[in-house]
N, C-alpha and C positions, 0 to 999 in steps of 0.2 A: 345415070348411075347404073352400074352393072348389077346383076342379081347377087353376085358374090359380095360386092361392095355393100349392098343393102344388108346382107346377112351379117356383116361385120359390126352392125349396130346392135346385134344381139349380145347378151351378156353370157360369158363363159367363166369357168373357174380355172385358174392356173396355179399349179403347185410346183414351184421351181426348186424345191429342196428345203432345207440344206441337206447335204450328204450326211449319211449315218445318223439319221434322226427318225427312223421308223418308216422311211419312204417305201421300202419294198413291201412292208405290211400293208400300207395304205393302198398301194397299187394292186396288190394281189388279193387282198381280202376286203377292201372297201370300195375303191373306184371300179373294181371289176364287177360289182353287183349291178347287173343290167336293169334291175327294177328301180334303181335309184340314180345311177350315173350312166352317162354315155362317154366312154373313154375314147377320145378323138384320134389319138395317134400313139405310135410306139416310140421307144427310145431311139431306135434306128432312124425313124422318120424325122424326129426332132434333130438328131445329129446331122442328117444329110441336108435338111432344108434350112435349119436355123443356126446350128453351131458350126458346122464344117465350112460353109462358104467364106471365102476371103472377104475382108471389108470392101474391097473394090468390086466384088462380084455378087454380094448378097442382094437377093431379090425378095422383098417381103411378100410380093404377090403370089409366089409359088406356095409358101406355107399357108397364106391366107386362103388360097383356093382349095388346098387339101382340107383344112379345117371346115371351110364353108360347105364343102361337098358332103361332110359327114355329120353335120349338125342334126340334132333330133328334130322331129316335126314340131311345128309351132304349137300344136295342141298337146304335145307330150308333157308328162309330169316329171321326166328325168332331167338331171342337171348335166350339161356338157362340161367335160373336164380334160385338161392337158396336165399330166403329171410326169415330171422327169427331173431328177436331181442334177442331171448334167446342165440344166438351165442355170444353175448357180455357179457354174464355172468349173475349171479343171483344178482341183484343190492341190494336186502335187506340183503344180507350177504357180501356186499362189492365187488361183481363181482370178487372174488378171483380166479374164474375158467376161467377168460377171456383170459389170456395168454395161458393157457393149451388148450383151445378150438381153439385158433388161430393156435397153433402147430398141433392140430388134423386136422383142415381143410387143412393145407398145406400138411400134409401127405396123405390126401385123394385126393386132386385135386390141385397140385402145379401150374397149368396153369390158375388159376383163376384171374380175375380182381375183385377188392374190392371197393364197394361204401359204404361209411359211411354217415349217416345223423345225424346232430347235431342240437342243440338248445341253445340259449343264456342261460348261467348258472342259472340266476335268475328264469326265467319261467320254466326251466327244473327242478330245485329243487322243486318248488311248485308242478309241475305235478307229480314228483316222490313221494312226500309226500302224495298227494291226492290218488295216486295209492296204496300206503301202507295202507291208511285208507279203500279204497275200498276192499282191500284183507283181511280186518279184524283187522288191527292194531289199538291200542288205545292210543299210546303215543302222547303227545303234540309235536309240531314241534321241540321245543328246546330239549325235551327229545330224540326225534328221532335223532337229530344231535349229541347230547352229550353222548348218551348211550355208556357205556364201558362194554362189556360182560365179563364173567369169562374167564380166560385163557383156550385156546382150543376151544372157541366158537367165532363166527364172527357176525358182524353187518354191517350196511351201513357205507361206508367209504367216507369221503369228498374228498379223492384223486380222486374219480370218476369225479369230476368237471374238472379235467385236462385231456381233451379228447385226447390230443396229445400222451399221454403215450401208449395207446392201438393202436392208428393209426400208430405210429412209430414201434411198435412191428410187426404189419402186414406188414409194408413196409420192415422190415428186413427179413421177411419170403418170401414175394411175389415179392418184388422189388418196388423201389420208384415210378417208372412210371406206376405202376399197381394199384395205389390208387387214389381215388378222394373222397373229403369230400364236401357234399352239405348241406347248412343250411336250416332248415325247414322254416325259415322266408322268404327265397327266393321263396319257394313253395307257401307260402301264398300270397306274394306280386306279383309274376309274374310266374304263373304256367308254361307258355310256355317256358320262359327262363330256369327255373329249368329243365324241361324235355329235352330241347335242349342240355344242358350240360350232362345230364344223357345219352341220346341217343348217342351223339357223343362219349362219353367215352366208352360206352358198344359196340359200333360198330353196332348200329341198322341201318337197311336199310334207306337210304336217303328218300325213299318213305314214311316212317312213319312220318307224319307231326304232331308234338305235338300240334300245334295250332288248327288243325282241328279234332283231336281225342276227344272222349267224356270221360272225367275223372271227372265227377261231383260227388258231394256228400261229406258230412263231416263224417268221420269215427273216431271211437275211442274217442268219446266225453266223457269228465269227468266232475264231478261237479266243480263249481267254488271254489276258495280258501275260500270264505266266507261260504261255506257249510261244512267246516272241522269239526266244532263243532257238527253238526247233525250226521256226519259220525261216529265220536268217540262215540256218544251216541248210534247210531244204533248197534255198535259192541258189546254192552252189551247184545244184544238180538238175536244174530245170530251166527252161525258157519261159518267160512271162513278159507282160507289157513293160514293166520297169527294168527288165533284164532280157531283151529279145535275143541276145547272143549266147544265152545259157545253153549248156550241152543237152540238146534234146534227146540224145541216145541214153542219157541217165535219168530221164524224166520219171521212170518208174520208181526210182529211189527218192527223188525229190517229192513226188506226189505221196509216197508212203509217209514221209516225214511231215508233210502238211496234214495228212489225216491224223497222225499221232499228236500234232500240236493241239488238237481239239480235246485231247484226253489228258493233258499234262497234270491237272490237279489230282485226278484219280490215280495216276501212275507215280508221281513224285511228291505229292503233297503240295502245299502252298509255296510257290516260289517267290523270290523277293523282287522279281521284275516289276510287278504291279506297284510295289512300294517305291521303287526307283522312278518309275514313270510319274507317280503322284507327286514325288518331291520336286521333280523338274517342272511339272505343270504348275504346281503351287507357286513357283517363283517366276512364272512367265506372264508378263503384262497384267498382273493382278489388278492394279489400279485402273487400267484401261478397261478391263473386263467388268469391273464393278460399275463404272460410269456407263459403259455400254448397256449393261443389263437394266440400269435405272431408266435410261432413255427408251429401251425396248419395251418396258412395262406398259407404255402407252398403248401398245397394240395387242397386249396379252390379257385375256379376260380372267385370268387367275393370278394369284400372288406368286411370283417367281421365287421369292425367298423361301417359301414353304416346300419347294422342290429342289433345294440344294444349290440354287444359283447365288453366286457372290453378289451382294447388293451393298 
């Protein structure tokens, strides 16, 4: 057995998302704390070695070797972690690669513990849509939800609202007792409690006190839902990943409109865009969402209903 293969028997923590659930905060303000965590790789490395390779070309050994070469010393008190929301799939094409990526992770490091972060489906859908606009999309929210692509092409899928599907796939691969799901709302309401659950699950040293550690700052801030109209307008004048053919020579105008979208409430007062989004979300897969959240509760150490989740 090779040295790297033996290292793969060691336990690491993997945080595969979900998108838009406080992942940036965790990466920049928690997992970056080198006295507690050893962050093993970047988003770019995850993309290049795990996500990007074609199914016919994927080599688990390359990613395993990278991780193995960066593990903390055996006598270290820190916890090794891989955190990247791109591991939960490409949400604008329905995250159809999410199950494959879970299988790839298991083939790379079967001794991992998995922590998922989630968010109540209504606010999550608003955030996903705003992210789509930030990345250059121009469809209205209803068009974004209802769009049916040509056969052979993919789009956002409302099945993503049922978080338990991917969580149970990971549980089948890594084991039921190796999964925890933590709501972003708990992080916002009681950061110390959130970190206590995370630290205990990850096996972080008891000396790492989440109440006394410094994890300040708001990361990954997006425009409010009321700024969606300005973002759609901005995307007429700029190139972006969802609109690569946009007129780059007008990007100064597009970027100015993007900046203005963050200030919509203070300029125009409360717009009705958020209410329109909420109405559409409320009618979308509600029964499936309730059943999903009830199944998900098995992995969540706090009562989801107390944080606005449909149960």
